[in-house]
Structure formats: structure tokens, C-alpha cells
C-alpha positions in Angstrom: 120.0 55.8 117.4 116.2 56.1 117.8 116.6 58.9 120.3 119.1 60.8 118.2 116.9 60.4 115.1 113.9 61.8 117.0 115.9 64.8 118.1 117.0 65.5 114.6 113.5 65.2 113.3 112.1 67.5 116.0 114.8 70.1 115.3 114.1 69.9 111.6 110.4 70.2 112.2 110.8 73.3 114.4 113.3 74.9 112.0 111.1 74.4 109.0 108.1 75.6 110.8 109.8 78.8 112.0 111.4 79.4 108.6 108.0 79.2 106.8 106.4 81.4 109.3 109.1 84.1 109.1 109.2 83.9 105.2 105.5 84.5 105.1 105.6 87.4 107.5 108.5 89.0 105.7 107.0 88.7 102.2 103.6 90.1 103.5 105.2 92.9 105.4 107.3 94.1 102.4 104.2 94.1 100.3 102.1 96.0 102.9 104.9 98.6 103.3 104.8 99.2 99.5 101.0 99.5 99.3 100.6 101.7 102.4 103.3 104.1 101.1 101.4 104.5 97.9 98.1 105.0 99.8 99.6 107.7 102.0 101.0 109.6 99.0 97.9 109.2 96.8 95.7 112.1 95.7 92.7 109.9 95.6 91.6 106.2 95.9 89.9 105.6 92.5 90.0 107.8 89.4 90.4 111.5 90.0 88.9 112.5 86.6 85.8 110.4 86.4 82.5 112.2 86.6 79.9 109.5 86.6 81.8 106.8 88.6 84.7 108.3 90.6 86.2 105.0 91.5 86.3 103.6 87.9 89.1 103.7 85.3 88.7 104.5 82.5 85.5 106.6 82.8 83.6 106.6 79.6 80.8 109.1 80.4 80.3 112.1 78.1 81.4 114.6 80.7 84.5 112.9 81.9 87.9 114.6 81.9 89.6 111.2 82.2 92.8 111.1 79.9 92.3 107.3 79.7 88.8 107.8 78.1 90.2 108.0 74.5 93.8 106.8 75.0 95.0 103.5 76.5 98.2 103.6 78.5 101.5 102.7 77.0 101.6 98.9 76.3 97.8 98.7 76.2 95.5 97.5 79.0 96.8 94.3 80.8 95.4 91.1 79.4 94.4 87.8 81.2 94.4 87.0 84.1 93.4 90.7 84.7 89.8 91.6 84.2 88.7 93.7 81.3 88.3 97.5 81.7 86.9 99.5 83.2 88.7 98.7 86.5 86.6 99.4 89.6 87.4 99.4 93.3 86.5 96.2 94.9 87.8 93.7 97.5 90.3 92.5 95.0 91.1 95.7 93.0 92.7 98.8 94.4 93.1 101.9 92.3 95.4 104.8 93.4 96.5 108.0 91.7 99.6 109.8 92.9 100.7 113.3 91.8 103.8 113.9 89.8 106.1 116.9 90.4 108.3 119.1 88.2 112.1 118.6 88.4 114.5 120.5 86.2 117.1 118.0 84.8 119.8 120.7 84.7 119.8 121.5 88.3 118.3 123.9 90.8 115.0 125.5 89.8 112.4 127.4 91.9 109.7 125.4 90.3 111.2 122.1 91.3 108.6 120.2 93.3 105.6 122.0 91.7 102.8 119.6 90.8 102.4 119.1 87.1 99.5 119.2 84.8 98.6 117.0 81.8 96.2 117.2 78.8 92.9 115.5 79.3 90.2 114.9 76.8 89.3 117.8 74.5 92.5 119.6 75.4 91.5 120.2 79.1 94.4 120.7 81.5 94.1 118.4 84.5 96.3 117.2 87.2 99.1 115.0 86.2 99.0 111.8 88.2 100.5 108.3 88.0 97.9 105.6 88.2 98.6 102.5 90.2 96.3 99.4 90.0 96.8 96.6 92.5 94.9 93.4 91.4 94.4 90.0 93.0 94.5 87.3 90.3 94.5 83.5 90.4 97.9 81.9 90.4 99.0 80.2 87.3 101.5 78.0 89.2 100.0 77.4 92.6 96.4 76.0 92.5 93.9 77.3 95.0 96.1 80.4 95.7 96.2 83.9 94.5 98.9 86.4 93.5 98.9 90.1 94.1 100.1 92.1 91.1 100.6 95.8 90.4 100.5 97.9 87.2 101.7 101.5 87.0 100.5 103.9 84.2 102.6 107.1 84.4 101.1 110.5 83.7 102.0 112.5 80.6 103.0 116.0 81.9 102.3 119.0 79.7 105.2 121.5 78.9 105.7 124.1 81.7 106.3 127.6 80.2 108.8 126.1 77.7 110.9 124.6 80.4 112.3 121.1 79.9 110.0 118.5 81.6 111.4 115.9 83.9 108.9 114.2 86.0 109.6 112.7 89.5 106.8 110.3 88.7 107.0 106.5 88.7 108.2 104.3 85.9 105.8 102.3 83.7 104.9 98.8 85.0 103.0 97.1 82.2 102.7 94.1 81.9 101.8 93.9 85.6 104.4 92.7 88.2 103.7 90.1 90.8 104.6 91.3 94.3 103.2 88.6 96.5 102.2 85.0 96.0 100.4 82.3 98.2 97.4 84.4 99.2 94.6 82.2 100.4 92.3 84.5 102.4 90.4 85.8 104.0 87.4 84.7 101.9 84.1 86.4 101.8 81.4 84.0 103.0 78.7 86.3 101.4 79.7 86.1 97.8 80.0 82.2 97.8 83.4 82.2 96.1 86.9 81.2 97.2 88.3 84.5 96.1 90.0 86.3 99.0 88.6 89.7 100.0 91.8 91.7 100.9 90.7 95.4 100.4 88.2 97.4 102.4 87.6 101.1 102.1 87.3 103.6 104.9 84.9 106.6 104.3 84.5 110.1 105.6 81.6 112.7 105.4 80.8 114.4 102.2 83.5 116.7 100.7 84.1 118.3 97.3 86.8 116.7 95.1 88.2 117.6 91.7 86.5 118.6 89.4 83.8 119.6 91.9 81.8 116.4 92.3 80.3 115.6 95.7 80.9 112.0 96.5 78.3 110.2 98.8 81.2 108.7 100.8 84.7 109.9 100.1 87.3 107.2 100.7 90.0 108.5 103.1 91.8 105.2 103.8 92.2 101.5 103.0 92.1 98.4 105.2 94.2 95.5 104.0 93.8 91.9 105.3 95.6 88.9 103.9 96.3 85.3 104.8 99.6 84.2 103.2 100.5 80.6 102.7 104.2 79.5 102.9 105.4 77.7 100.8 103.1 79.3 98.2 102.8 76.0 96.4 101.2 74.3 99.4 103.8 71.4 98.9 106.2 70.2 101.5 106.0 69.9 105.3 104.9 72.5 107.9 102.9 74.7 105.6 102.2 77.9 107.5 99.4 80.5 107.0 100.3 84.0 108.2 97.5 86.5 108.8 98.4 90.2 108.3 96.4 93.4 108.7 97.1 97.1 108.2 95.2 100.3 107.7 96.6 103.3 105.9 95.1 106.8 105.2 95.6 109.4 102.5 97.8 112.3 103.6 97.2 114.7 100.6 94.7 117.3 101.5 92.0 118.0 98.9 92.7 121.7 99.4 96.2 121.2 97.9 94.9 119.9 94.6 95.5 121.8 91.4 92.3 123.2 90.0 93.3 125.9 87.6 
């Protein structure tokens, strides 16, 4: 009986260990596929319209073309545990803006797929983009762990020569949606906190970007590093921590941006 009991225990131990590892890998992989897909389709990492701080949303400078400067997104800005605006790129905050395209709801149209414009401050026409913000926040249910949440603020396309507007943009996500739980690292030993540093930004030589600013280091890609704990609660046996890493680069050329 002792031998049989030991075999059962070892089998259960191995099964739980494997299950927790696989669950952590699957959850993290699905999240990374979602984020990297958004990065590859993005126009810019940060805020396309900001003039004084290109990676900040909303941009409150006098010269800004940012549509968010005077108008909050539908549903307002997310509340706690999200930080107050303006949002700025950091190791825990990723801002992406993706273009939206025209689609005639009544069928075939030679303009289908054409990038749309929207009205910025003072009536300026600017590119129509959907803004995605990924934010790492402390978990309300699992102490000492963090959740990754996402909010999506769709663009507001302007009428196109009297044609009916139907955007192929993304739906509103506000309040934010949790897409991954149980994040415990990697932590940054420099800042002296236990907050994981999951986003790093990859730069390129100076290039011009809309509306003509020259950035000191244009971001061309994002590196994502996470350590995911399963179960997220940290309770139970055979708790596993799965490390994951991926790099993704913007695929949308600055030469393809609308500027008129």
C-alpha cells in the first residue's frame, strides 16, 4: 500500500507540475500573439499627434494636433488601478496607434481599404487611428502579482465625400480588459520596486514622422519579457513560473502615412 501510494503521489505531482507549466505557457503565448500582432500593424509606438512629447497621450501642448487634447474617449479615461493621464511609454505601459480603413457597408467600392482621416483639434484633418494602451496593474485578487490589461479607444473617422462611413477599426474596450494574470517578473533592480519591467523599446536612427517632427530615437520595435506564475493565486502545490520573451517590429512604413 505504501508503494502504491507513493506511485500515485509521484504521478499526481508530475501531472500537476506539467499542467501548471503548460497553462502558464499557453496563457502567455496567447497574450504575446495578441500584442505582437498589434505592434506589427501599428503606425507608431506612442501618440502620432503629439508635438512636445511624441510618446504621451493625451498631449496637452499648444501646438498639438492630438484629438484627445480636448476630448476624452468614449466612457472617459480608465480609473483606478490605471494611472492618471497622460499615459506615457514605460516598462509597464505600451501605447500603440493603428490605422483604420474605409469599408463601404453596401458592398464593393474602389475606396475600400483606403486609410481614413479624422478631425483633430481646431478642425484639422489628421490620420484616423485606433489607440491601444496596454497597462500592467497590481492584481486585486492575487497579492504580489500583476495583471496585464488593455483598453482600446477607436478613432472617429470623418465623412468621405458624402459616402457612408464604415470603419474596419477595432471595437471600444473601456473599461479595460484583463488579458493575462499572475505576472511576477522580471523586476527592475534599479528602481527598487517589485513592479515587473515587461516592455523595452527598440530604436532606429532619426527619421521624420507625422506631422514633421524629428524624434531623437524613433521606436521601431518592442521587446516583451514576462515571468508568469501558475496558478496566479500562488496557492496550491507545484507552483510554476514560466519565463517568456518576444520581439516585434512595426511593419507600416512612415512613407505610407497620410499627410494631406
